[in-house]
C-alpha positions in Angstrom: 44.9 78.1 165.8 43.1 80.6 163.5 43.7 79.4 160.0 44.4 82.6 158.1 48.0 83.8 158.6 47.2 87.5 157.9 44.3 87.5 160.3 46.5 86.0 163.0 48.6 89.2 162.7 46.1 91.9 162.0 43.1 90.6 163.9 40.9 92.5 161.4 37.7 90.8 160.2 38.3 91.9 156.6 41.5 89.7 156.6 39.7 86.6 157.9 38.4 83.9 155.6 34.9 84.7 156.8 35.3 88.4 156.1 36.7 87.9 152.7 34.0 85.5 151.7 31.3 87.9 152.9 32.8 90.8 150.9 32.9 88.6 147.8 29.3 87.6 148.3 28.3 91.3 148.7 30.2 92.1 145.5 28.5 89.5 143.5 25.1 90.5 144.9 25.8 94.2 144.1 24.6 95.2 147.5 26.1 97.1 149.3 29.2 96.7 147.3 28.6 98.1 143.8 32.1 98.1 142.2 31.8 94.6 140.8 35.1 93.0 139.8 36.8 96.5 140.1 35.7 97.0 143.8 38.6 98.4 145.8 37.3 97.2 149.2 37.4 93.6 147.9 40.9 94.1 146.4 42.1 95.6 149.7 40.7 92.6 151.6 42.3 90.0 149.3 45.6 91.9 149.1 46.8 90.3 152.4 45.6 86.8 151.4 48.8 84.7 151.1 47.1 82.1 148.8 48.4 79.5 151.3 45.3 77.3 150.7 44.9 76.8 154.5 41.2 77.6 154.3 40.8 75.0 151.6 41.6 72.2 154.1 40.9 73.8 157.5 37.6 75.6 156.9 34.5 73.6 157.6 33.0 74.5 154.2 36.4 74.3 152.4 36.5 77.9 151.2 39.2 78.1 148.5 40.2 81.7 148.9 43.4 81.3 146.9 41.3 80.4 143.8 38.8 83.2 144.5 41.7 85.7 144.7 43.2 84.6 141.4 39.8 84.8 139.7 39.1 88.3 141.2 42.5 89.6 140.1 42.1 88.2 136.6 38.9 90.3 136.3 40.2 93.3 138.2 43.3 93.8 135.9 41.6 92.9 132.6 42.6 95.6 130.2 44.8 97.2 132.8 48.5 97.3 133.6 49.4 95.4 136.7 51.8 96.6 139.4 55.6 96.3 138.8 56.0 93.3 141.1 53.4 91.3 139.0 55.8 91.4 136.1 59.1 91.0 138.1 57.9 88.0 140.2 54.9 86.7 138.3 57.0 86.2 135.2 60.0 84.7 137.2 60.1 81.6 134.9 60.9 83.8 131.9 63.3 86.0 133.8 65.1 82.9 135.2 65.5 81.4 131.7 66.9 84.7 130.5 69.3 84.9 133.4 70.5 81.3 132.9 72.0 82.4 129.5 74.4 84.7 131.5 74.1 84.0 135.2 77.3 86.0 136.1 75.7 89.1 134.7 72.3 88.4 136.2 73.9 88.0 139.6 75.7 91.3 139.3 72.4 93.0 138.8 70.8 91.2 141.8 73.7 91.0 144.2 76.1 94.0 143.7 75.7 96.8 146.3 73.7 99.7 144.8 72.6 97.8 141.7 70.5 95.3 143.7 68.7 98.2 145.3 67.8 99.6 142.0 66.7 96.3 140.7 64.5 95.8 143.7 63.0 99.2 143.4 62.2 98.6 139.7 60.6 95.2 140.6 58.5 96.4 143.5 60.6 94.2 145.9 61.2 95.0 149.5 64.7 96.6 150.0 65.2 94.5 153.1 65.0 91.3 151.1 68.0 89.5 149.6 67.4 88.3 146.1 68.4 84.6 145.6 71.4 83.9 143.4 71.0 82.3 140.0 72.9 79.0 139.8 76.0 79.0 137.6 74.8 75.7 136.1 71.1 74.8 136.0 69.8 71.4 136.9 68.7 70.7 133.3 72.1 71.6 132.0 73.8 69.3 134.5 71.3 66.5 133.7 71.9 66.9 130.0 75.7 66.4 130.5 75.3 63.5 132.9 75.6 59.8 131.9 72.1 58.4 132.0 71.1 55.2 133.8 69.6 52.7 131.3 67.8 50.3 133.7 65.1 50.6 136.3 61.6 52.0 136.5 61.1 55.1 134.3 60.3 58.1 136.4 59.9 61.7 135.3 61.5 64.3 137.6 59.9 67.7 137.3 62.5 70.5 137.0 60.6 73.3 138.5 61.7 76.9 138.1 63.0 77.2 141.6 65.0 74.0 141.9 66.3 74.3 138.3 67.5 77.9 138.3 68.2 78.6 142.0 68.7 75.4 144.0 69.8 72.8 141.4 71.6 70.9 144.1 68.2 69.8 145.4 67.2 68.2 142.1 70.7 66.6 141.7 70.3 65.0 145.1 66.8 63.8 144.2 68.2 62.1 141.1 70.7 60.1 143.1 68.1 59.2 145.8 65.7 58.0 143.1 68.3 56.0 141.3 69.2 54.3 144.6 65.6 53.3 144.8 65.9 51.5 141.4 64.5 54.3 139.1 65.6 55.5 135.7 65.3 59.2 135.7 64.1 61.4 132.8 63.1 65.0 132.5 60.7 66.7 130.0 62.1 67.2 126.6 61.6 71.0 126.6 61.6 73.8 129.2 58.2 73.9 131.0 56.6 75.7 133.9 53.4 74.9 135.9 52.8 78.7 136.2 52.5 78.7 140.0 53.6 82.4 140.3 51.0 83.5 137.7 48.1 82.5 139.9 49.1 85.0 142.6 48.6 87.8 140.2 45.5 86.6 138.4 47.4 85.8 135.1 45.1 82.9 134.4 45.1 82.9 130.6 48.9 82.7 130.6 48.8 80.0 133.3 46.3 78.0 131.3 48.5 78.2 128.2 51.5 76.9 130.3 49.5 74.0 131.5 48.4 73.1 128.0 52.0 73.0 126.9 52.8 70.6 129.7 49.9 68.3 128.8 51.1 68.3 125.1 54.7 67.7 126.0 54.0 64.9 128.5 51.4 63.2 126.4 53.3 59.9 125.8 54.4 59.6 129.5 50.9 60.3 130.7 49.5 57.7 128.4 52.1 55.2 129.6 51.4 55.9 133.3 54.8 57.2 134.0 55.0 58.6 137.6 56.1 62.3 137.9 58.0 63.3 141.0 57.7 67.0 141.9 60.1 68.5 144.4 58.5 71.9 144.9 55.2 71.4 146.8 53.5 74.5 145.3 54.1 73.2 141.8 52.7 69.8 142.7 49.7 71.6 144.2 49.1 73.1 140.7 48.9 69.6 139.2 46.6 68.3 141.9 44.4 71.4 142.3 44.5 74.2 139.7 44.9 71.9 136.7 41.7 69.9 137.3 39.9 73.1 137.9 41.0 74.7 134.7 40.7 71.5 132.6 37.8 69.6 134.3 37.0 67.4 131.3 40.5 66.8 130.0 41.6 63.1 130.4 45.3 64.0 130.2 44.8 66.6 133.0 43.2 63.9 135.1 46.1 61.5 134.4 48.7 64.2 135.3 46.9 65.0 138.6 46.9 61.2 139.5 50.4 60.5 138.4 52.3 63.3 140.3 53.8 62.7 143.7 56.0 64.4 146.2 59.3 62.6 146.8 58.1 61.3 150.1 54.9 60.0 148.6 56.7 58.2 145.8 59.3 56.6 147.9 56.9 55.5 150.7 54.0 54.4 148.6 55.5 53.2 145.3 58.9 51.8 146.2 58.0 49.1 148.7 61.4 47.4 148.6 63.4 50.5 149.2 64.7 51.6 152.6 66.0 55.1 153.4 69.6 55.5 154.2 70.3 55.4 158.0 70.5 58.8 159.7 71.1 59.7 163.3 70.2 62.8 165.3 67.3 65.2 165.3 65.4 67.0 162.6 63.0 70.0 162.7 60.5 69.7 159.9 58.4 72.5 158.5 55.6 71.6 156.1 54.8 73.7 153.1 51.3 75.1 153.4 50.2 73.8 149.9 51.6 70.4 150.9 49.5 70.3 154.0 46.3 71.7 152.3 46.4 69.7 149.1 48.7 66.6 149.5 48.2 66.1 153.2 51.8 66.2 154.3 51.7 62.7 155.7 54.6 60.7 154.1 57.4 63.2 154.6 57.5 62.9 158.5 57.2 59.1 158.2 60.0 58.9 155.7 62.4 60.9 157.9 61.4 58.9 160.9 62.0 55.6 159.0 65.6 56.8 158.4 66.2 56.9 162.1 65.9 60.7 162.7 64.0 62.0 165.7 61.6 64.3 163.9 59.8 67.4 165.4 57.1 68.5 163.0 56.3 72.2 163.6 52.7 73.4 163.9 53.9 76.5 162.1 51.2 77.2 159.5 52.4 79.4 156.6 56.0 80.6 156.7 55.0 84.1 155.8 57.0 84.3 152.5 54.3 82.5 150.5 55.9 82.6 147.1 56.2 86.2 146.1 54.1 87.6 148.9 56.9 88.2 151.3 59.1 89.7 148.6 56.7 92.5 147.9 57.7 95.9 149.3 54.3 96.6 150.9 54.1 93.1 152.4 57.5 92.7 154.0 56.4 93.8 157.5 53.4 91.4 157.8 55.5 88.6 156.2 58.0 88.9 159.0 55.3 89.0 161.6 53.8 85.8 160.3 57.2 84.1 160.3 57.8 85.2 163.9 54.5 83.6 165.1 56.1 80.1 165.2 58.6 79.2 162.5 61.5 81.6 162.9 61.6 81.5 166.7 61.5 77.7 166.6 64.4 77.5 164.1 66.5 80.0 166.2 66.0 77.8 169.3 67.0 74.6 167.5 70.3 73.2 168.5 73.1 73.4 165.9 73.2 69.7 165.3 69.5 69.6 164.5 68.7 69.3 160.8 66.2 72.0 159.6 64.1 70.5 156.9 61.7 72.4 154.5 60.8 71.4 151.0 59.3 74.7 149.8 61.5 77.3 148.0 59.8 80.2 149.7 60.0 78.5 153.1 63.7 78.0 152.7 64.1 81.6 151.7 62.2 82.8 154.8 64.3 80.6 157.1 67.6 81.7 155.4 66.7 85.4 155.5 65.2 85.4 159.0 67.7 83.2 160.9 71.3 82.0 160.7 70.2 78.6 159.4 69.6 77.2 156.0 67.0 74.5 155.5 67.5 71.3 153.6 65.0 69.7 151.2 64.1 66.1 152.2 66.0 65.0 149.0 69.1 66.6 150.4 68.6 65.0 153.8 68.4 61.5 152.2 71.3 62.3 150.0 73.3 63.3 153.0 72.5 59.9 154.6 73.6 58.1 151.4 77.0 59.8 151.7 77.5 58.7 155.3 77.5 62.1 157.0 76.9 61.4 160.7 76.2 63.6 163.7 77.8 67.0 164.1 80.3 67.2 166.9 82.2 70.4 166.2 79.4 72.8 167.1 78.7 73.9 163.5 75.3 73.9 162.0 74.1 70.4 160.8 73.5 71.6 157.2 76.8 73.6 156.7 79.2 70.8 155.6 76.6 69.2 153.3 75.7 72.5 151.6 79.4 73.4 151.2 80.2 70.1 149.7 77.2 69.5 147.4 75.4 72.7 146.7 77.8 75.6 147.4 81.0 74.0 146.3 81.3 76.4 143.4 82.3 79.7 144.9 80.7 82.9 143.5 82.8 84.5 140.9 84.2 88.0 141.6 82.2 90.8 140.1 84.1 91.9 137.0 84.2 95.7 136.3 82.9 95.4 132.8 79.9 93.4 134.1 79.2 96.0 136.7 79.3 98.8 134.1 77.0 96.9 131.8 74.6 96.3 134.7 74.6 99.9 135.6 73.8 100.9 132.0 71.0 98.3 131.8 69.4 99.5 135.0 69.6 103.1 133.9 67.7 102.2 130.7 65.1 100.4 132.8 64.7 103.4 135.1 64.3 105.7 132.1 61.6 103.4 130.6 59.8 103.2 134.0 59.8 107.0 134.3 58.4 107.4 130.8 55.8 104.7 131.4 54.7 106.2 134.7 54.4 109.7 133.1 52.3 108.2 130.3 50.0 106.4 132.7 49.5 109.5 134.8 48.6 111.5 131.7 46.1 108.8 130.7 44.5 108.8 134.1 44.3 112.6 134.0 42.5 112.4 130.7 40.0 109.8 132.1 39.4 112.0 135.0 38.8 115.1 132.8 36.4 113.1 130.7 34.5 111.9 133.7 34.2 115.5 135.0 33.1 116.7 131.6 
């Protein structure tokens, strides 16, 4: 299998790892490419890089194209405005925090017919995509209200942006699973983000600042050797990969990289006396590309198999969504083509009683938006087993009853007229700002062009 997802679709040399590496070499040599960090040919080649890190593990010389892309974009946009999608999706942590103050209103903007189209146009998001709903109660809010367990091994559960603000049921399930393994769960004392979306747009200074905040906040736990369980593979990859690269001589960064684990790694390697709840039936498992490239994706299939499930691990490569990649307007088509290579057809062929398992937020979004199925996180699969949900016999999808009971039990509230009116007003203000901003930028470019001609 050719490693680069975009090359597998386009079959163009410039979209292969070799082609991109060659262009970067020519750019740095200044021959024949003379545009330096502003070279448009290099930018075009890197534009279809999904930053999946497949080349980091599959390439014989371990070319880390995701890191090269982030570095190039940091230089390319230095002193420049980025595209709209860089601000709408690269800054998702801040948008999600803002939305959590008033999730009903945020969901009106992103879900209501008409309004959602305007929001997607403003954010550079493909109109074909469905925007995920913000949770009415975040995981950290739920955890703060919950009675804490006072005994057991102290474990820090990382409340990543995606499982905190969009899929809090995943983190809630993980709490119960870890407690069943004899752990006492804590979370960071303040809101934090690893900055994963920032790398896709080359916002490295902001990403580095976010990581410094994490190291400062977790200082005591890192010194004490407290294990950190991370549910989102792309976030864990930041701690194992990007963090040591950005802070190569920082002892706290080294500790955090060594003390972070996927749920599967922690339960399999660090809770030797624990046994997974018994499960019956079949499971189709899709591994996140960062999990396979950085963490190895070894313990998750073993953990599911130890529970009694018959596991089919797909050789699916990247799902095609790849964080924000598949949400971008100009990338929607190729995102779908990548998904259709293996993953989406396999999920559609799966029998209804087969559990679809995928830990990555973007992987679950691609499956949900490209098929009739909704994938479960491995934490939810184990939680399902703890609650004694056996095989499906009524022909419904294996995940349906679990999700309705544990994650979707709170029905979406009806769209109130005054919320819709407020949303329309806010979007119109945004459109007006965008129109003025675009006019100003066009005038500035015209001035630069005139100066160059003069």
